[in-house]
C-alpha positions as CSV (number, residue, x, y, z in Angstrom):
1,M,54.4,96.3,132.9
2,E,55.8,99.9,132.0
3,L,56.5,100.6,128.6
4,T,59.9,102.3,129.2
5,L,60.9,99.4,131.2
6,L,59.5,97.5,128.2
7,L,61.4,99.1,125.2
8,L,64.8,99.0,127.5
9,I,64.4,95.0,127.4
10,L,63.6,94.7,123.9
11,A,66.1,97.5,122.5
12,V,68.8,95.5,124.8
13,V,67.6,91.8,123.8
14,F,67.0,92.7,120.1
15,G,70.4,94.5,120.4
16,L,72.4,91.9,121.3
17,Y,70.3,89.4,119.5
18,M,71.3,91.7,115.8
19,A,74.9,91.4,117.4
20,W,74.7,88.2,117.3
21,G,73.4,87.8,113.5
22,I,76.1,89.8,112.7
23,G,78.9,87.3,114.2
24,A,77.3,84.5,112.7
25,N,77.1,85.2,109.3
26,D,79.4,89.1,108.9
27,V,82.6,87.3,110.4
28,A,83.4,85.3,107.2
29,N,83.9,88.3,105.3
30,A,86.5,89.0,107.9
31,M,88.0,85.6,108.3
32,A,87.5,83.2,105.5
33,T,90.4,84.8,103.1
34,S,92.6,83.5,106.2
35,V,90.7,80.0,106.3
36,G,90.7,79.7,102.8
37,S,94.4,80.4,102.4
38,G,94.8,77.7,104.8
39,A,97.0,80.3,106.9
40,V,94.7,79.7,110.0
41,T,92.0,77.2,110.8
42,V,88.3,77.7,111.7
43,M,89.0,77.5,115.6
44,Q,92.1,80.0,115.0
45,A,90.1,82.2,113.2
46,I,87.4,82.4,115.4
47,A,89.8,82.8,118.2
48,I,91.5,85.6,116.9
49,A,88.1,87.0,115.6
50,A,86.9,87.1,119.2
51,V,89.3,89.2,119.9
52,F,90.0,91.9,117.4
53,E,86.4,92.0,116.5
54,F,85.9,93.2,120.1
55,L,88.5,95.5,120.0
56,G,87.0,97.1,116.9
57,A,83.7,97.2,118.4
58,F,84.5,98.4,121.2
59,L,87.3,101.1,120.5
60,A,86.5,102.4,116.9
61,G,83.0,101.8,116.2
62,G,81.4,104.7,117.2
63,E,81.8,106.9,114.5
64,V,79.4,105.0,111.9
65,T,77.2,104.5,114.9
66,S,75.3,108.3,114.3
67,T,75.0,107.5,110.9
68,I,73.4,104.3,111.7
69,R,71.5,106.5,114.0
70,N,70.2,109.3,112.8
71,G,71.7,109.3,108.8
72,I,69.4,107.4,107.0
73,I,65.8,109.3,108.4
74,D,64.1,112.6,109.2
75,S,63.8,111.8,112.9
76,A,62.2,115.1,113.0
77,L,59.1,114.0,111.7
78,F,58.6,111.6,115.1
79,V,58.5,114.2,117.5
80,D,55.3,114.0,118.3
81,D,55.6,110.0,118.3
82,P,58.8,109.0,119.6
83,T,57.6,105.6,120.9
84,K,56.9,104.7,116.9
85,L,60.4,105.8,116.1
86,A,61.3,103.5,119.3
87,L,59.4,100.8,118.3
88,G,60.8,101.1,114.8
89,M,63.9,100.9,115.5
90,L,63.3,97.6,117.2
91,A,61.2,96.4,114.3
92,S,64.9,97.6,112.0
93,L,66.7,95.2,114.9
94,L,64.4,92.0,114.7
95,A,64.3,92.0,110.9
96,A,67.8,92.4,110.4
97,A,68.7,89.6,112.9
98,V,66.1,87.3,111.7
99,W,67.3,87.7,107.9
100,L,70.9,86.9,109.2
101,T,70.1,84.2,111.1
102,V,68.0,82.3,108.3
103,A,70.7,83.3,105.8
104,S,73.9,82.1,108.3
105,H,72.0,78.7,108.6
106,Y,72.1,78.3,104.5
107,G,75.8,80.0,104.7
108,W,74.8,82.7,102.7
109,P,77.0,85.7,102.9
110,V,75.0,89.0,102.6
111,S,75.6,92.1,103.8
112,T,74.3,93.4,107.7
113,T,74.6,96.9,106.5
114,H,72.2,96.4,104.0
115,S,70.3,94.3,106.5
116,I,69.6,97.3,108.8
117,V,69.4,99.9,106.8
118,G,66.4,97.9,104.5
119,A,65.1,97.9,107.7
120,I,64.6,101.3,108.8
121,V,63.9,102.8,105.4
122,G,60.7,100.1,105.4
123,F,59.5,100.4,108.6
124,A,59.8,104.4,108.0
125,V,58.6,104.9,104.6
126,V,55.7,102.6,105.8
127,T,54.5,104.5,108.9
128,M,55.6,108.2,108.0
129,G,55.8,108.1,104.4
130,F,58.8,108.9,101.9
131,D,59.7,112.4,103.1
132,A,60.8,110.2,106.2
133,V,64.1,109.1,104.1
134,H,66.8,111.0,103.8
135,W,66.9,110.0,100.1
136,D,69.9,112.5,99.3
137,R,72.0,110.6,102.2
138,M,70.9,107.5,101.0
139,I,72.0,107.7,97.5
140,F,75.5,108.6,99.0
141,I,75.4,105.6,101.3
142,V,74.1,103.5,98.4
143,A,77.1,104.8,96.1
144,S,79.6,103.9,99.3
145,W,78.1,100.0,98.3
146,V,79.6,100.6,94.6
147,V,82.4,102.2,95.6
148,S,83.4,100.4,98.3
149,P,84.4,97.3,96.0
150,V,85.9,98.9,93.6
151,L,88.2,100.7,95.9
152,A,89.0,97.1,97.6
153,A,89.6,95.2,94.1
154,S,92.2,98.7,93.3
155,I,93.7,98.3,96.9
156,S,94.1,94.5,96.0
157,F,95.3,94.7,92.6
158,V,97.7,96.7,93.9
159,L,99.1,95.0,96.4
160,F,98.7,91.5,94.5
161,V,100.7,93.3,91.6
162,S,103.8,94.7,94.3
163,V,104.4,91.3,95.5
164,Q,104.6,89.5,92.4
165,R,107.2,92.2,91.5
166,L,109.2,92.8,94.7
167,I,108.9,89.2,95.7
168,F,107.8,86.7,93.2
169,A,109.6,87.2,89.9
170,K,112.8,87.6,91.6
171,S,115.6,84.7,91.2
172,D,115.0,84.1,94.9
173,P,111.5,84.9,95.9
174,G,112.1,83.3,99.4
175,E,114.7,85.9,100.6
176,C,112.8,88.9,98.8
177,A,110.0,87.3,101.1
178,R,111.7,88.3,104.1
179,R,113.0,91.4,103.2
180,Y,109.4,92.8,102.2
181,V,107.0,90.9,104.1
182,P,108.1,93.1,107.6
183,S,107.2,96.4,105.0
184,Y,103.7,94.9,104.4
185,I,103.0,94.6,108.3
186,F,104.2,98.1,108.8
187,L,101.8,99.3,106.8
188,T,98.6,96.5,108.3
189,A,99.3,98.3,111.2
190,M,98.9,101.6,110.1
191,V,95.8,101.1,108.7
192,V,94.3,100.2,111.9
193,A,96.3,102.2,114.5
194,L,95.7,106.0,112.5
195,V,92.0,105.1,113.0
196,T,91.9,103.7,115.9
197,F,94.0,106.8,117.3
198,L,92.4,109.3,115.3
199,K,88.7,108.7,115.3
200,G,87.9,106.0,117.6
201,L,89.0,106.5,121.7
202,S,87.1,109.8,122.1
203,H,84.2,108.1,123.9
204,V,86.5,106.0,126.2
205,G,88.4,109.1,127.5
206,L,91.4,109.4,125.0
207,D,91.1,112.2,122.9
208,L,94.2,112.8,120.8
209,S,96.1,115.5,118.3
210,T,96.4,114.6,115.1
211,Q,100.1,114.5,115.7
212,A,100.2,112.3,119.0
213,A,97.7,110.3,117.4
214,I,100.1,110.3,113.7
215,A,103.1,109.8,116.2
216,Y,101.1,106.8,118.1
217,S,100.4,105.1,115.3
218,V,104.0,105.0,113.6
219,A,105.4,104.3,117.0
220,F,102.8,101.3,117.2
221,S,103.3,99.7,114.0
222,G,106.9,99.9,113.6
223,V,106.8,97.7,116.7
224,A,104.7,95.7,115.1
225,M,107.5,95.3,111.8
226,L,110.0,94.5,114.0
227,I,107.9,91.6,115.2
228,G,106.9,90.2,112.2
229,R,110.7,90.9,111.2
230,Y,111.2,88.1,114.3
231,A,108.5,86.0,113.3
232,V,109.3,86.1,109.3
233,S,113.0,85.5,110.6
234,R,111.6,81.9,112.2
235,V,110.4,80.8,109.7
236,K,111.9,77.8,108.3
237,F,112.5,77.1,104.3
238,V,111.5,73.9,103.4
239,V,113.3,72.2,100.8
240,D,111.5,70.0,97.8
241,N,111.6,69.5,94.1
242,Q,108.8,71.0,92.9
243,G,107.9,74.9,93.7
244,F,110.6,75.6,96.3
245,Q,111.2,79.1,96.3
246,F,107.0,79.5,95.7
247,S,106.1,77.2,99.1
248,N,109.3,79.1,100.7
249,V,107.5,83.2,100.0
250,E,104.0,81.4,101.1
251,R,105.3,79.9,104.2
252,V,106.2,83.6,105.2
253,F,103.1,84.9,103.8
254,G,101.5,82.6,106.0
255,V,102.7,85.1,109.1
256,L,101.3,88.0,107.4
257,M,98.4,86.5,106.8
258,I,98.1,86.3,111.2
259,V,98.7,89.9,111.3
260,T,96.1,90.9,108.6
261,A,93.4,88.7,109.9
262,C,93.5,90.7,112.8
263,A,93.0,93.6,110.8
264,M,90.2,92.4,108.9
265,A,89.0,91.7,112.3
266,F,89.3,95.1,114.2
267,A,88.2,96.7,110.7
268,H,84.8,94.4,110.8
269,G,84.1,95.2,114.6
270,S,84.7,99.1,113.5
271,N,82.5,99.1,110.7
272,D,79.6,96.9,111.6
273,V,78.7,97.0,115.3
274,A,77.0,100.0,114.2
275,N,73.9,98.0,112.6
276,A,73.5,96.7,116.3
277,V,73.6,99.5,118.3
278,G,73.0,101.9,116.5
279,P,69.1,101.3,116.8
280,V,69.5,100.4,120.5
281,A,71.2,104.2,120.9
282,A,68.1,105.2,119.1
283,V,65.5,103.9,121.5
284,I,67.6,104.7,124.8
285,G,67.9,108.2,123.7
286,I,64.3,108.4,123.4
287,L,63.4,106.4,126.7
288,K,66.0,108.4,128.8
289,T,64.9,112.0,127.5
290,G,61.2,111.2,126.6
291,A,62.1,113.5,123.3
292,V,63.1,112.3,119.6
293,L,67.0,114.3,119.5
294,Q,69.1,114.3,116.3
295,S,72.4,113.5,118.5
296,T,72.5,111.4,121.4
297,P,76.3,110.1,122.5
298,V,76.7,106.4,122.7
299,A,77.4,105.1,126.2
300,W,80.4,102.8,126.4
301,W,78.0,99.7,127.9
302,V,76.2,99.6,124.0
303,L,79.1,99.6,122.2
304,L,80.2,96.5,124.5
305,L,76.7,95.1,124.5
306,G,77.3,95.1,120.6
307,A,80.8,93.3,120.9
308,V,79.5,90.8,123.3
309,G,76.9,90.1,120.9
310,I,79.8,89.6,118.0
311,V,82.2,87.2,119.3
312,I,79.1,84.7,120.8
313,G,77.9,85.0,117.0
314,L,81.3,84.2,115.3
315,G,81.7,81.4,118.2
316,T,78.7,80.0,117.7
317,F,77.3,80.3,114.3
318,G,80.1,82.0,112.2
319,Y,81.6,78.7,111.0
320,R,78.7,77.8,108.5
321,V,79.5,80.9,106.6
322,I,83.3,81.0,106.9
323,A,83.1,77.1,105.2
324,T,80.8,78.4,102.6
325,V,83.1,81.5,101.5
326,G,86.6,80.1,102.3
327,N,87.3,78.2,99.1
328,K,84.8,79.1,96.3
329,I,84.9,82.5,94.9
330,T,88.5,81.6,94.1
331,E,91.7,79.9,95.1
332,L,93.5,81.4,97.6
333,T,96.6,81.2,99.3
334,P,98.7,83.0,101.5
335,S,100.3,85.8,99.6
336,R,96.3,85.9,97.7
337,G,94.8,85.9,101.1
338,F,97.2,88.9,102.3
339,A,96.2,91.3,99.3
340,A,92.5,90.6,99.4
341,T,92.5,90.8,103.6
342,L,94.8,94.2,103.8
343,G,92.7,95.9,100.4
344,A,89.4,94.6,102.3
345,A,90.7,96.3,105.5
346,A,91.8,99.4,104.7
347,T,88.6,99.9,102.8
348,V,86.7,99.1,105.6
349,V,88.8,101.1,108.1
350,L,88.4,104.3,106.4
351,A,85.2,103.7,105.8
352,S,84.4,103.5,109.5
353,G,86.9,106.3,110.4
354,F,84.7,108.9,107.9
355,G,80.9,107.7,109.6
356,L,80.5,105.9,106.2
357,P,78.5,102.7,106.7
358,I,79.7,100.4,103.7
359,S,78.9,96.8,103.6
360,T,81.8,94.8,104.9
361,T,80.7,92.0,102.2
362,H,81.2,94.1,99.4
363,A,84.5,95.3,100.5
364,L,85.7,91.5,100.9
365,V,84.2,90.6,97.4
366,G,85.4,93.7,95.5
367,A,89.1,92.7,97.3
368,V,89.2,89.1,96.1
369,L,88.0,89.7,92.6
370,G,90.7,92.5,92.5
371,V,92.9,89.5,93.0
372,G,91.8,87.1,90.6
373,L,91.5,89.9,88.4
374,A,94.9,90.7,88.8
375,R,95.0,86.5,87.3
376,G,93.0,86.5,84.8
377,M,89.0,85.5,84.7
378,G,89.0,82.2,84.8
379,A,90.2,82.0,88.2
380,L,87.2,83.5,89.6
381,N,84.1,81.4,90.0
382,M,81.3,83.6,88.3
383,D,78.3,81.2,89.4
384,V,79.4,81.9,93.0
385,I,80.0,85.7,92.4
386,R,76.4,85.8,90.5
387,A,74.8,84.2,93.5
388,I,76.4,86.8,95.9
389,F,75.3,89.4,93.8
390,M,71.9,88.1,93.8
391,S,71.8,88.3,97.3
392,W,72.7,91.8,97.5
393,V,69.5,92.5,95.6
394,I,67.4,90.8,97.8
395,T,68.3,91.8,101.2
396,I,66.9,95.5,101.0
397,P,63.4,94.5,99.7
398,A,63.4,91.2,102.3
399,N,64.6,93.5,105.1
400,A,62.1,96.5,104.5
401,A,59.3,93.4,104.6
402,L,60.4,92.3,107.4
403,A,60.2,95.6,109.1
404,V,57.1,96.5,108.5
405,V,56.1,93.0,110.0
406,A,57.7,93.0,113.0
407,Y,56.6,96.8,113.6
408,Y,52.9,95.9,113.5
409,L,53.8,93.0,115.7
410,L,55.3,95.4,118.0
411,R,52.8,97.8,117.9
412,N,50.0,95.1,119.1
413,L,52.3,93.6,121.5
414,E,52.5,97.4,123.1
415,N,48.8,97.4,123.1
416,V,48.3,93.9,124.9
417,L,51.3,94.2,127.5
418,V,51.4,97.7,128.6
419,V,49.0,98.4,131.3
420,P,48.4,101.4,133.8
421,V,51.3,100.9,136.8
């Protein structure tokens, strides 16, 4: 078999497998708050995520992809042996995908960003030495893994406090919810629209100016707010003897949770598709040119490959992690879930727009922690949180080791299968 054809087939297969793993595991970080709050069922969450994960990956996935492909290792060191880099990217995909499969089977919520970055660093250090890794950029990326949960927690904390003061603390919280929830819908839609129009559409032939992008974003958010206002007005208040006002508020926030679920799925797709298609783009660039390039455009069909894989993963295996994460960190209601989801979505979408491959897991856990802290430490399940933190620590070295094993297996497979034509 010709080497180029073999590597292309492996790139497509491993890229699709990695995207499947992202859908199977990391989708929980996009949809678990919606399911845990009771706003949507697991099947409804899968349907919402299928649409918006796909749109986020396809429309806004290009920025982070370039960071994964070129920002972690010094690809110039592989100029004399581009095949080594291609095999390393393939090994990284396979290692991360295997890890995600194991984690998803047991319902562990792990970071796909940690997985692929750890795998790439592992193969690079073993094959080319420590100088192959851009440690200054790695420090920047690792710092983002600390900053992202703190930022998400801060945003969620502020959002939750605003909900408490503007709605729950009022004498008529039900009517206040009708009044203010459309504004929260506008804010949610604006976060997604801005990044989509500013950063995400150039690779599909639509390159807007900043002014036009802002105008389109405002218009889109305005329409979303009007639709949300109508939907909220249709919510029927239920009279009961206990918690009448608060239960009605949660009914209104149930409508908003649908919007935030869409936003988080879009945000997740835009950021985490890079973990699958970044290495694929690197391999394809090598195969097309026969050389290691510092920068190559990401083909639309590569983003499409990642988007399809994510959708298949969440539809076939994603329910396991959704079920694990949905109710175990803290007790969620629609109003709490809204604050956590929008805080995480804003963090992930902004990071995606700036090309920063943060962990969706970190952002969502940080956001949920922010909501829990607003209610007091007793609202948090510290055993679950400690287990999640431990998984963050283990993921990077585990994937580095798996990538080394996968690299040497692929090297041997190349020697066996590639024969002169």
